[in-house]
Backbone as a ProteinNet text record, in pm:
[ID]
protein_1_A
[PRIMARY]
MKIVVLGSLNMDLVTNVPTLPRVGETVSGTSFRTTPGGKGANQAVAAKRLGASVSMIGQVGDDIYGTELLKSLRSEGVSVENVSVSHGTHTGVALIGVEDSGLNSITAVYGANMAESAAYEESIRQSVSDADVLLLQNEIPHRYNLIAAEEARKNDSVVIWDPAPVREGAVDLASIATLITPNEHEIVPFIDESEIIVADIESALELSLKINKNFSVIPIITLGEMGAVFVDKGETHAREARSVVAVDSVGAGDAFNGALAVGISEGMTLSEAVRFASLAGSICVQRRGAQVSMPTREEVDALLLGF
[TERTIARY]
-1347.3	-1294.4	-1208.8	-1223.1	-1151.6	-1033.6	-929	-812.1	-795.6	-781.9	-776.4	-620.6	-554.1	-424	-419	-399.9	-379.9	-221.5	-155.4	-16.2	43.1	160.4	257.3	274.5	304.9	321.5	459	564.9	696.8	753.3	829.1	902.8	1041.4	1100.5	1230	1335.8	1449.4	1553.5	1669.8	1687.7	1793.1	1923.1	2007.4	2162.5	2206.6	2281.5	2337.7	2487.4	2547.6	2685.6	2749.8	2875.6	2941.5	2937.3	2943.6	2935.1	2860	2783.1	2702.2	2824.2	2816.1	2912.2	2916.2	3013.8	3003.4	2997.2	2976	2965.9	3092.2	3069.2	3166.3	3245.7	3205.8	3247.3	3177.6	3241.8	3169.1	3216.7	3105.7	3147.4	3096.1	3139.1	3087.4	2980.7	2850.6	2766.2	2787.8	2718.9	2716.2	2568.4	2475.9	2354.1	2261.4	2190.3	2088.6	1944.7	1834.4	1689.8	1599.1	1488.9	1372	1262.1	1204.5	1095.2	986.2	860.6	747.9	761.9	742.5	751.4	660.4	718.7	631.8	565.1	580.9	539.4	397.9	310.2	164.6	146.5	203	173.4	244.1	347.5	426.5	346.8	266	183.2	57.1	15.9	-119.7	-84.7	40	77.2	82	158.8	194.8	53.1	-40.3	-157.4	-244.6	-246.6	-303.8	-260.5	-120	-72.3	-95.7	-126	-154.7	-309.6	-389.6	-520.2	-623.2	-584	-704.4	-747	-872.7	-937.8	-866.3	-802.7	-721.3	-755.1	-779.5	-803.3	-692.2	-627.9	-526.8	-577.6	-553.3	-581.2	-439.3	-416.4	-290.8	-298	-175.7	-162.4	-33.7	-55.5	65.9	57.6	187.6	180.3	159.5	128.1	91.1	207.8	276	415.6	418.1	535.2	563.7	562.2	621.9	637.1	481.3	393.9	259.4	200.9	210	127.9	184.6	304.7	375.4	343.8	327.5	273.6	136.1	49.9	-93.3	-98.4	-44.4	-28.4	7.7	129.8	182.7	64.9	22.8	-99.8	-197.5	-255.4	-366.3	-323	-204	-161	-167.5	-145.3	-143.1	-285.6	-358.5	-513.5	-571.7	-469.2	-503.9	-588.7	-711.7	-792.3	-730.3	-744.8	-678.9	-756.1	-899.8	-1009.5	-991.8	-928.5	-910.3	-768.6	-695	-565.7	-588.2	-558.2	-569.5	-451.7	-465.3	-353.1	-352	-224.9	-191.9	-125	-205.6	-138.7	-41	68.7	160.4	270.2	274.6	385.9	444.9	545.8	597.8	549.7	562.1	519.7	641.1	610	701.8	830.9	928.1	1073.7	1122.8	1214	1278.3	1425.7	1526.9	1660.7	1713.1	1741.9	1781.1	1936.1	2010	2125.1	2118.4	2160.6	2155.6	2308.9	2348.1	2493.8	2464.2	2605.4	2606.6	2552.5	2557.9	2514.1	2361.5	2297.3	2149.9	2098.7	2177.5	2149.9	2118.1	2059.3	2006.4	1997.2	2018.5	1989.2	1889	1807.3	1693.8	1664.5	1668.5	1640.3	1498.2	1396.2	1267.5	1236.2	1197.1	1117.3	979.3	900.7	747.7	651.3	691	617.3	464.1	402.6	251.2	204.5	269.1	209.5	180.5	242	226.4	146.6	68.6	-24.4	-136.5	-209.4	-322.4	-434.1	-561.5	-667	-801.4	-908.3	-1024.7	-1098.2	-1067.6	-1142.7	-1072.1	-945.8	-867.4	-903.3	-916.7	-964.4	-1094.3	-1188.4	-1310.8	-1306.2	-1241.5	-1195.5	-1155	-1067.9	-1004	-1137.2	-1225.2	-1322.1	-1419.5	-1449.4	-1536.6	-1470.7	-1351.9	-1295.4	-1250.1	-1239.9	-1218.5	-1336.1	-1453.1	-1566.1	-1616.4	-1576.1	-1596.1	-1475.5	-1387.3	-1267.8	-1291.9	-1225.4	-1235.7	-1098.1	-983.2	-866.3	-821.8	-755.1	-699	-550.8	-465.1	-308.6	-271.2	-183.3	-128	5.2	87.2	238.9	258.7	378.1	405.7	479.3	441.4	467	380.9	282.7	175.9	169.7	88.2	55.6	-24.3	36.1	-9.1	-158.7	-194.2	-346.1	-429.1	-394	-486.9	-488.2	-366.4	-349.1	-459.5	-471.1	-559	-692.1	-735.6	-879.1	-903.3	-824.7	-858.9	-887.3	-798.8	-805.6	-920.4	-979.5	-1077	-1222.2	-1202.7	-1325.5	-1336.1	-1223.6	-1226.8	-1267.9	-1231.2	-1255.8	-1408.4	-1473.1	-1625.9	-1696	-1619.9	-1702	-1639.9	-1557	-1503.7	-1392.6	-1331.8	-1233.4	-1099	-1024.4	-897.2	-794.9	-718.8	-617.5	-494	-405.8	-256.6	-188	-101.7	-17.7	106.6	187.1	344.5	416.1	463.8	508.4	656.2	656.5	780.1	754.8	856.2	970.9	934.9	1021.2	982.6	946.8	845.5	806.1	766.1	837.7	828.1	673.4	618.4	484.4	372.9	400.7	282.8	239	284.7	261.1	115.9	31.5	-136.9	-189.8	-129	-224.2	-212.2	-109.9	-103.1	-228.8	-290.3	-392.1	-519.2	-519.1	-640.5	-638.3	-502.6	-484.8	-502	-531.8	-553.6	-406.5	-329.7	-203.3	-94.8	30.2	132.8	242.4	328.4	435.9	579.7	630.9	746.1	856.2	985.9	1105.3	1168.9	1294.5	1353.4	1410.6	1432.4	1460.7	1336.2	1236.6	1134.1	1022.7	1068.1	1000.8	1019.5	1131.2	1176.4	1059.5	987	894.3	771.9	777.4	653.1	707.6	833.3	885.1	943.7	904.9	927.7	1073.8	1169.1	1321.8	1416	1523.1	1620.5	1699.6	1726.8	1810.3	1727.6	1734.8	1664.1	1743.9	1786.1	1868.6	1809.4	1760.2	1702.2	1814.8	1892.7	2000.7	1955.9	1827.8	1792.6	1650.2	1588.5	1449.3	1386.1	1467.3	1401.4	1381.2	1484.9	1468.1	1347.6	1344	1223.8	1089.7	1077.5	961.2	907.6	999.8	993.1	931.5	997.7	965.3	820	803.4	659.4	542.7	565.5	484.1	451	558.3	550.2	462.4	493.7	425.7	258.9	224.6	97.2	37.6	97.7	34.2	23.9	116.1	96.5	12.5	-22.9	-122.2	-242.8	-239.5	-360.5	-363.8	-262.2	-239.2	-176.7	-193.9	-128.6	21.5	130.9	250.5	306.3	356	424.2	560.9	656.9	805.4	875.9	907.8	981	1130.8	1215.8	1355.5	1459.9	1400	1496.8	1533.5	1656.9	1684	1661.5	1623.6	1575.8	1439.4	1349	1211.1	1147.5	1032.6	932.3	879.2	832.3	764.2	642.2	546.2	429.2	342.8	246.8	168.2	30.9	-2.8	-163.6	-249.4	-327.3	-424.4	-328.8	-219.1	-150	-32.9	-17.5	92.7	192.9	321.6	414.4	438.8	492.4	527.4	618.7	728	822.9	796.1	821.9	803.8	945.6	1033.7	1162.6	1140.6	1242.8	1259.4	1305.4	1273.8	1320.9	1457.8	1563.2	1702.3	1712	1750.6	1762.9	1897.9	1940.7	2047.6	1978.5	1990.4	1908.5	2014	1952.4	1999.9	1961.5	1844	1778.1	1658.1	1685	1578.8	1490.8	1492.1	1408.8	1270.3	1207.8	1061.8	1013.6	1120.3	1088.9	949.7	963.6	854.7	742.7	728.6	604.2	548.5	622	586.2	505.8	591.1	511.9	387.4	395.1	259.5	145.6	174.8	64.5	36.5	106.3	73.4	-15	42.7	-27.4	-170.8	-204	-340.2	-421.1	-352	-429	-459.1	-370.9	-390.9	-494.8	-509.3	-613.6	-736.8	-736.5	-863.5	-925.7	-830.8	-893.8	-921.7	-913.5	-955.4	-844.4	-726	-609.8	-592.9	-538.3	-500.1	-384.1	-365.9	-255.7	-114.5	-107.6	26.5	43.4	-77.9	-72.8	-32.4	-115.7	-87.5	51.8	125.5	260.6	358.9	325.9	400.1	391	274.9	241.9	314.9	314.9	382.9	523.3	582.2	712	771.2	698.4	746	744.9	659.4	611.2	744.8	787.2	908.8	1019.8	1033.5	1164.5	1188	1069.8	1079.5	1127.7	1068.5	1094	1257.4	1317.3	1451.1	1557.6	1511.2	1593.2	1588.2	1508.6	1510.4	1528.4	1594.7	1617.3	1495.9	1473.9	1364.2	1262	1176.4	1075.9	927.1	870.9	735.8	736.9	843.1	852.7	885.4	946.6	966.8	866.4	744.6	654.3	600.6	578.9	566.4	432.1	385.4	249.3	218.8	78.2	16.1	53.1	102.5	149.8	286.6	369.4	500.8	492.7	404	397.4	340	212.7	182.5	262.6	342.8	450.6	534.6	556.6	667.9	581.9	462.4	390.4	380.4	406.7	385.9	519.8	638.9	744.5	802.2	729.7	791.8	692.5
1147.3	1165.8	1055.4	1017.4	909.5	942.6	876.8	913.5	763.8	785.1	652.6	696.7	568	587.8	485.7	527.7	442.4	441.9	345.8	329.7	212.8	217.9	92	15.7	-110.6	-193.5	-272.5	-234.5	-309.8	-366.3	-460.9	-521.6	-456.4	-379.3	-296.3	-403.3	-425.4	-505.5	-399.4	-383.4	-263.3	-289.8	-238	-229.9	-106.3	-130.1	-6.3	-35.7	101.8	95.8	241.7	231.3	359.8	459.9	447.3	509.9	438.4	497.5	424	394.5	294.2	256.4	336.2	345.9	409.9	302.9	356.9	265.5	177.2	36.9	-52.7	-96	-26.5	-46.6	-136.7	-236.1	-305.1	-249.3	-252.7	-208.1	-314.9	-310.3	-398.8	-341.3	-399.1	-324.7	-375	-305	-316.9	-388.8	-384.8	-456.3	-497.9	-574.7	-620.9	-651.5	-590.3	-607.8	-615.9	-676.7	-673.8	-614.6	-514	-416.5	-387.9	-386.8	-330	-194.1	-161.7	-36.8	-9.3	64	111.7	247.1	354	480.3	489.2	413.2	407.8	354.2	235.6	179.4	263.1	312.8	396	502.5	578.8	697.2	650.9	542.6	478	466.4	402.7	366.8	503.7	612.6	740.7	799.9	793.7	874.5	791.3	644.9	578.2	611.8	609.3	630.8	767.7	855.7	994.5	1023.4	899.4	891.9	885.4	880.1	883.4	751.8	742.5	623.8	607.5	498.9	470.1	354.9	359.9	250	259.1	145	115.1	49	103.8	47.9	18.3	-93.8	-139.8	-304.6	-342.2	-481.1	-528.3	-668	-746.9	-870.6	-945.8	-1062.1	-1177.5	-1287.4	-1416.6	-1477.4	-1434.7	-1476.2	-1430.4	-1489.1	-1448	-1309.5	-1219.3	-1093.3	-1024.9	-1061.4	-1002.8	-1023.9	-1157.5	-1191.9	-1121.4	-1090.4	-1028.6	-869.7	-816.4	-675.5	-658.2	-746	-734.1	-763.8	-847.9	-880.4	-752.3	-703.1	-566.5	-447.6	-433.8	-316.7	-357.9	-480.3	-505.6	-478.6	-513.6	-507.4	-361.5	-260	-124.1	-67.5	-147.3	-82.1	-21	-34.4	2	-111.1	-45.4	-124.6	-204.6	-306.4	-365	-442.5	-410.8	-467.3	-433.1	-334.7	-289	-334.4	-397.5	-447.7	-563.8	-585.7	-719.6	-801.3	-916.4	-1013.9	-1038.2	-998.4	-1016.2	-1140.6	-1253.4	-1373	-1374.8	-1432.4	-1433.3	-1337.1	-1252.1	-1161.9	-1140.6	-1082.2	-1094.9	-956.5	-963.7	-848	-752.1	-615.9	-523	-518	-506.1	-474.5	-366.9	-323.2	-215.7	-231.8	-207.9	-240.8	-102.3	-88.7	33.5	27.9	110.4	136.1	262	249.7	373.5	400.2	510.4	539.3	594.4	604	648.2	790.5	872.8	1014.5	1018.9	910.4	905.1	927.1	951.3	952.2	813.4	799.8	662.6	662.5	554.3	527.7	397.8	407.2	304.7	265.1	134.7	53.6	-18.4	22.3	-49.3	-118.3	-239.5	-337.3	-357.8	-282.6	-270.4	-383.4	-503.5	-604.1	-571.3	-644.7	-629.5	-486.3	-411.2	-275.5	-205.1	-272.1	-198.4	-297.3	-402.1	-489	-415.5	-433.9	-378.1	-480.5	-443.6	-496.9	-430.8	-476.5	-394.4	-406.5	-510.9	-545.4	-452.2	-440.9	-333.4	-201.7	-162.2	-22.4	-2.8	-73.4	-61.2	-57	-146.8	-134.9	8.7	66	196.1	295.1	288.2	392.8	388.6	255.1	235.6	279.1	239.9	265.9	402	497.2	653.3	723.6	672.5	738.5	821.1	749.2	781.4	851.1	903.7	945.1	1107.9	1137.1	1286.4	1336.5	1255	1295.5	1159.7	1203.6	1097.4	1103.9	1024.2	1025.8	940.3	1015.1	935.1	961.6	873.8	870.4	843.2	821.8	761.7	609.5	543.1	390.9	291.2	352.7	257.6	319.5	243.6	287	437.1	535.3	665.6	690.6	602.9	629	578	502.6	471.2	591.1	662.5	793	887.4	902.2	1003.3	968.8	833.8	779.7	817.4	781	799.5	958.4	1026.9	1184.3	1223.9	1196.1	1254.9	1196.2	1094.6	1025.1	1105.2	1123.4	1185.5	1327.8	1393.6	1535	1563.8	1454.8	1471.3	1467.8	1412.6	1399.2	1518.1	1614.3	1706.9	1670.5	1563.4	1505.8	1608.5	1616.3	1668.6	1570.1	1612.9	1490	1549.8	1484.3	1517.8	1430.9	1482	1395.8	1409.2	1314.9	1311.8	1259.9	1366.6	1294.1	1262.3	1146.2	1070	922.3	846.5	911.1	996.7	1052.5	1151.5	1052.5	1100.9	1028	1120.5	1091.4	1169.1	1179.7	1282.9	1285.9	1261.6	1276.5	1276.5	1400.9	1529.9	1652.8	1677.3	1601.1	1634.3	1627.5	1527.3	1516.5	1634.3	1727.8	1851.4	1930.2	1952.1	2009	1950.9	1832.2	1767.7	1776.4	1743.8	1754.7	1876.6	1856.1	1979.3	2041.5	1955.7	1989.2	1888.6	1938.7	1839.5	1868.3	1770.4	1779.4	1721.1	1778.6	1739.1	1800.9	1729.3	1789	1876.6	1915.2	2015.5	1962.5	1802.6	1747.5	1726.7	1697	1647.7	1757.3	1888.3	1997.5	2008.7	1951.9	1976.8	1972	1856.4	1832.5	1957.9	2024	2120.9	2260.6	2280.6	2406.7	2398.7	2497.1	2494.2	2567.5	2515.7	2556.1	2441	2472.6	2357.8	2328.2	2434.7	2407.3	2459.9	2381.3	2435.5	2424.6	2538.4	2516.7	2567.9	2512.9	2541.1	2557.7	2682.8	2692.7	2757.7	2809.3	2855.2	2880.6	2919.2	2939.8	3035.1	3144.9	3242.5	3184.3	3110.9	3049.5	2940.5	2853.3	2780.8	2841.3	2950.7	3034	3077.4	3135.5	3173.8	3057.8	2944.5	2816.3	2778.7	2782.5	2733.4	2831.4	2953.7	3065.1	3001.9	2981.2	2938.4	2819.7	2723.6	2597.5	2623.3	2723.8	2749.6	2810.3	2907.9	2968.7	2866.6	2795.2	2689.5	2593.1	2568.3	2440.9	2457	2571.9	2607.8	2510.3	2467.3	2365.1	2418.7	2381.1	2426.1	2332	2401.8	2327.4	2347.7	2234.7	2242.2	2160.1	2248.9	2185.7	2174.8	2054.6	1990.8	2014.5	2059.1	2090.7	2031.1	1924	1856.9	1946.6	1974.6	2035	2208.9	2244.5	2376.4	2404.2	2287.3	2307.3	2282.3	2366.7	2358.2	2503.7	2510	2637.6	2585	2688.5	2653.4	2772.2	2775.3	2889.4	2872	2961.5	2960.4	3092.5	3064.9	3191.4	3298.1	3243.7	3316	3385.6	3353	3408.6	3311.5	3329.8	3228.3	3217.3	3104.1	3092.5	3003.5	3026.2	2911.5	2864	2738.9	2661.8	2614.2	2671.9	2603.6	2485.7	2406.8	2256.7	2250.1	2164.2	2143.4	2079.7	2120	2082.5	1941	1831.9	1701	1642.4	1535.9	1449.4	1332.7	1343.3	1243.3	1121.7	1001.2	885.6	788.4	835.5	757.4	839.1	891.9	960.3	898.3	752.5	681.1	721.3	718.6	739.9	875.4	977.6	1125.7	1174.2	1151.5	1215.5	1148.6	1018.4	960.8	987.5	1015.1	1065.2	1207.8	1282.8	1419.6	1405.1	1331.9	1329.4	1268.5	1152.4	1096.9	1210.3	1276	1380.9	1499.5	1542.7	1644.6	1612.4	1479	1423.5	1446.7	1400.2	1404.6	1541.4	1631	1770.8	1855.9	1804.5	1867	1819.9	1658	1608.5	1652.3	1714.7	1752.4	1892.8	1955.7	2104.7	2194.6	2157.2	2260.7	2337.9	2476.5	2554.8	2495.6	2546	2483.6	2511.1	2611.9	2649.2	2547.1	2528.7	2425	2281.3	2272.4	2119.3	2091.1	2197	2184.9	2175.1	2254.9	2246.7	2116.4	2056.7	1932.6	1806.7	1834.9	1738.4	1746	1862.6	1879.2	1808	1830.9	1759.7	1612	1561.5	1423.5	1364	1430.8	1396.3	1404.8	1510	1522.1	1422.6	1351.3	1228.2	1104.9	1096.9	992.6	960.3	1085.6	1069.9	1026.8	1036.2	1015.3	849.7	766.1	631.9	558.5	435.4	353.7	289.2	290.9	213.2	311.6	287.6	364.8	355.7	239.6	221.6	210.8	134.1	116.4	259.9	354.1	473.3	604.9	553.9	653.8	701.7	826	866.1	855.5	836.1	837.4	960.1	993.1	1120.6	1181.8	1094.1	1158.7	1222.9	1158.9	1205	1327.5	1351.4	1477.1	1593.5	1564.9	1660.9	1712.7	1625.1	1675.1	1788.1	1767.9	1864.5	1982.5	1977	2090.2	2207.1	2156.3	2239.1	2328.8	2290.3	2362.9	2398	2398.8	2432.7	2523.1
992.4	872.7	849.2	696.3	658.1	557.6	569.9	475	407	268	173.4	126.4	111.3	48.5	-54.3	-188.1	-294.7	-335.8	-309.1	-344.3	-326.3	-305.7	-301.8	-167.9	-200	-79.8	-113	-44.2	-71.3	47.4	20.4	138.7	126.6	227	221.6	276.8	186.7	211.7	246.2	364.6	409.7	463.1	396.9	459.7	513.2	616.9	665.6	632.6	585.1	554.8	590.5	628.4	658.7	550.7	418	299.8	197.4	103.4	3	-99.2	-173	-266.6	-401.2	-469.5	-602.4	-702	-833.7	-925.8	-954.7	-931	-941	-818.4	-697.2	-566.2	-466.1	-403.2	-303.5	-168	-79.9	49.4	148.8	273.5	373.7	450.7	458.6	547.9	678.7	779.9	930.9	965.6	888.3	954.9	821.5	842.1	724.2	810.6	746.7	792.7	694.6	701.3	602.7	710.9	622	705.3	600.6	645.5	552.2	510.2	390.9	324.9	213.2	117	-1.3	43	-47.1	-2.1	46.6	-42.6	3.1	153.6	192	303.9	419	381.4	499.7	524.3	437.1	449.1	530.9	486.5	563.1	707.4	742.2	897	947.4	888.9	941.3	983.8	889.9	923.8	1036.6	1049.1	1130.8	1279.4	1286.1	1419.4	1475.4	1390.2	1434.1	1463.3	1444.8	1504.1	1397.1	1252.9	1164.3	1133.2	1062.4	1003.3	879.1	863.9	718.4	646	511.2	426.4	335.8	298	203.3	81.6	-42.1	-170.4	-243.8	-286.4	-335.9	-393.9	-427.3	-468.8	-420.4	-365.8	-334.8	-421.8	-422.1	-482.9	-403.6	-458.1	-393.9	-318.1	-244.4	-185.2	-45.4	26.1	172.8	203.4	115.5	137	125.7	59.9	47.7	186.4	210.5	338.4	463	479.4	571.9	567.2	449.8	456.7	487.7	444.4	491	633	705.7	856.5	916	869.3	922.5	929.4	825	812.9	902	904.1	1003.2	1129.6	1165.5	1325.3	1363.5	1267.6	1279.7	1295.1	1238.3	1243.7	1097.7	995.1	870.1	790.5	738	673.1	525.9	524.7	404.9	302.5	335.1	257.8	95.7	71.4	-67.5	-133.1	-54	-105.5	-179.5	-316.9	-378.6	-389.9	-411.1	-438.4	-579.9	-651.2	-788.4	-809.8	-867.9	-899.4	-1029.1	-1031	-1132.6	-1137.8	-1021	-1012.9	-852.6	-836.1	-701.4	-633.5	-490.7	-425.7	-440.2	-443.4	-475.8	-357.8	-394.7	-311.8	-333.8	-222.8	-228.9	-178.3	-240	-200.9	-139.3	-25.9	42.2	99.9	57.3	144.5	203.8	343.3	435.8	501.9	463.2	532	661.5	737.9	869.4	891.1	772.6	778.7	771.6	730.9	738	594.1	494.1	368.9	307.1	197.5	151.6	-7	-57.5	-208.7	-217.5	-315.9	-297.3	-456.1	-473.2	-601.8	-575.8	-632.3	-627.5	-742.3	-719.2	-828.9	-777.4	-848.4	-807.1	-803.9	-899.5	-916.5	-915.6	-830.3	-813.8	-810.6	-770.4	-759.6	-888.8	-1003.7	-1137.7	-1217.1	-1156.1	-1237.8	-1278	-1392	-1427.7	-1455.3	-1416.9	-1465.7	-1442.6	-1500.9	-1503.2	-1372.7	-1318.9	-1178.5	-1065.6	-1078.1	-976.3	-1010.6	-1122.8	-1158	-1109.8	-1113.3	-1064.1	-906.4	-842.4	-694.6	-659.7	-729.4	-709.5	-709.7	-811.1	-834.7	-692.9	-660.5	-554.3	-428.4	-394.1	-271.1	-254.3	-349.8	-316.5	-297.6	-300.4	-314.9	-176.4	-77.4	65.7	132.9	48	125.8	156.1	250.1	291.1	227	259.7	202.6	140.1	13.1	-80.3	-86.6	-62.7	-64.2	-198.2	-277.9	-386.5	-398.9	-457.8	-487	-627.5	-662.5	-802	-830.7	-738.5	-737.1	-788.7	-865.1	-921.4	-1050	-1143.9	-1276.7	-1255.3	-1348.9	-1322.2	-1371.4	-1457.1	-1492	-1369.1	-1272.7	-1172.9	-1083.2	-1070.6	-977.1	-1046.6	-1168.8	-1234.5	-1225.4	-1229.7	-1203.2	-1061	-968.2	-824.3	-790.8	-854.3	-806	-878.9	-987.8	-1065.2	-978	-938.9	-869.9	-735.7	-663.4	-544.1	-552.1	-644.5	-640.4	-687.6	-757.6	-782.9	-638.7	-545.6	-424.1	-315.7	-386.4	-294	-183.8	-218.6	-125.8	-156.1	-64	-70.8	-128	-227.4	-293.6	-279	-191.5	-188.5	-261.7	-352.7	-436.8	-385.5	-356	-328.6	-460.8	-562.8	-679.4	-668.3	-592.4	-577.2	-599.8	-666	-742.4	-863.5	-919.5	-1016.7	-1152.7	-1214.7	-1333.8	-1439.2	-1555.7	-1668.3	-1711.3	-1752.8	-1827.5	-1729.6	-1603.2	-1496.3	-1445.4	-1508.8	-1432.3	-1448.5	-1525.9	-1556.6	-1429.9	-1336.7	-1207.7	-1122.9	-1140.4	-1061.6	-1096.7	-1206.2	-1231	-1182.3	-1115.7	-1055.9	-889.6	-858.2	-714.6	-633.2	-502.1	-423.5	-375.6	-332.2	-276.3	-353.6	-381.4	-408.8	-322.9	-292.1	-194	-249.5	-342.9	-387.1	-321.2	-302.4	-239.7	-328.1	-312	-399.9	-517.5	-536.4	-640.4	-738.7	-694.6	-743.2	-804.4	-799.2	-860.4	-1006	-1054	-1206.5	-1293.5	-1272.1	-1392.6	-1392.3	-1289.8	-1280.7	-1307.2	-1341.2	-1381.4	-1516.8	-1605.1	-1750	-1753.8	-1706	-1695.7	-1717.3	-1799.1	-1820.1	-1695.6	-1613.3	-1482.2	-1366.4	-1251.3	-1130.7	-1005.7	-935.6	-829.5	-719.2	-607	-475.8	-385.7	-385.5	-314.6	-160.2	-144	-11.4	-9.9	100	114.3	8.4	-16.1	-113.8	-244.5	-310.9	-434.2	-424.5	-325.1	-305	-307	-239.9	-236.9	-381.4	-443	-586.1	-673.3	-680.7	-755.5	-703.8	-581.6	-527.3	-574.9	-594.1	-656.1	-805.9	-898	-1018.3	-1035.3	-957.3	-967.5	-933.2	-828.9	-799.3	-910	-989.6	-1098.1	-1229.9	-1253.8	-1370.2	-1335.2	-1244.7	-1230.7	-1130.1	-1066.7	-979	-870.1	-830.5	-715.5	-595.7	-493.7	-382.8	-349.9	-384.6	-367.9	-220.9	-177.9	-45.8	-88.8	-87.4	-109.6	1.5	27.6	145.8	106.4	212.5	178.6	291.5	354	458.4	568.3	610.7	730.2	723.2	582.2	571.2	604.4	614.9	638.2	524.3	501.1	395	356.4	224.4	170.9	108.4	120.5	58.1	6.3	-75.7	-98.9	-54.2	10.5	65.9	24.7	-48.5	-107.5	-166.9	-263.1	-332.6	-267.9	-132.9	-71.9	-24.7	-31.8	-7.7	141	183.8	342.7	350.3	450.7	499.7	630.7	645.6	805	809.1	913.7	944.2	992	968.9	1039	1167.3	1260.1	1389.8	1359.6	1436.5	1437.5	1505.9	1430.8	1489.1	1424.4	1494.1	1443.3	1357.9	1213	1138.3	1146.2	1151.9	1138.2	1011.9	959.9	840.9	791.5	653.3	607.3	527.3	507.3	434	420.3	559.8	571.3	595.6	610	630.3	554	420.8	344.2	336	381.3	414.6	535.5	635.6	766.6	743.7	662.6	647.5	592.9	457.8	386.1	470.9	549.3	646.9	728.7	800.6	890.3	839.5	718.6	635.6	628.5	580.8	537	670.8	805	920.6	969.3	931.1	984	886.9	768.3	680.5	710.5	733.8	777.9	899.6	986.3	1131.3	1125.2	1011.9	988.5	1024.6	1036	1059.6	937.1	969.7	868	804.1	667.2	609.9	679.6	726.1	819	931.4	1008.3	1109.4	1060.3	958.9	923.3	873.2	800.5	770.2	864.9	970.6	1111.8	1163	1176.9	1219.9	1129.6	1020.7	928.8	944.9	959	970	1105.2	1201.6	1325.4	1335	1269.3	1216.3	1173.2	1051.1	979.9	1060.1	1127.7	1223.8	1328.1	1364.4	1471.1	1394.7	1270.1	1179.6	1159.7	1120.4	1074	1193.8	1298.6	1426.6	1441.8	1366.1	1400.4	1265.5	1281.6	1170.7	1110.4	970	923	863.7	802.6	737.8	811.9	784.6	840.9	979.2	1032.8	1186.4	1253.2	1189.2	1253.8	1245.9	1180	1199	1352.3	1380.9	1512.5	1546.4	1681.2	1748.4	1748.6	1772.1	1810.4	1914	2022.4	2154.1	2135.4	2045.1	2036.5	1963.2	1840.8	1780.1	1863.3	1939.1	2012	2134.1	2165.6	2291.3	2227.9	2099.6	2042.6	1994.1	1962.3	1946.3	2043.8	2169	2281.9	2291.4	2226.7	2233.5	2095.2	2006.8	1875.1	1775.7
[MASK]
+++++++++++++++++++++++++++++++++++++++++++++++++++++++++++++++++++++++++++++++++++++++++++++++++++++++++++++++++++++++++++++++++++++++++++++++++++++++++++++++++++++++++++++++++++++++++++++++++++++++++++++++++++++++++++++++++++++++++++++++++++++++++++++++++++++++++++++++++++++++++++++++++++++++++++++++++++

């Protein structure tokens, strides 16, 4: 089974701080590092480490960051045959602040990820044709996500869309995707209400059912330490989270989505796949960094025995 990821490749520039700065405030950090990232690349690595055959589609700039990102993906065993080098623009970067509690703030400058060309569009069409599962996010031009999803569904592929970061006017993809995986903040565009408060599991279950009815898509809403809720065959379900001490939440959603794709591709039930994905995310948050924190199959399988 083959998982294809269409999405972003960024170099993450990460600082650790006791607390994130407020507007106009300067704080002293405790460490700095550069590490491969981008939601698309993170999810590709997550799926590969869990045993899948993974192909990445994306764009980098003609610079040192682009070279390093491609080298990193190759070292993980991810196919980068369909990653293009976009001349005249820089590789995407993300400026990430992580406080001691594990919370983070991110400013992304997408660079080559947002470049558009007829050649790249054609490459996308061809590259998704043999996908069993297609993973999408919101860090590339929206029309490329639509093209990829439509092509994939023609071939009966499962399309998983992680609608992050939130992008106005992008909800139309929910009518094409098989599953969507917003967190409690990212559900707002999918609900026709002025204010949405996810106070507990019950309110999340109610909202997941509304999304399912509005778009005929399977919503899986991730809720951090509260777990996740989802709709399966018209019925709502909740999956509790494993209790852990989080040190860095940056890559948790990507670990979840990569693992979800693996579970679906292996024929797990939706409930089993969500459980598998939740455990992958729980391992990721206990480590610093995003892509480097993605768990191995052995690590997740060991937890499955006791959770």
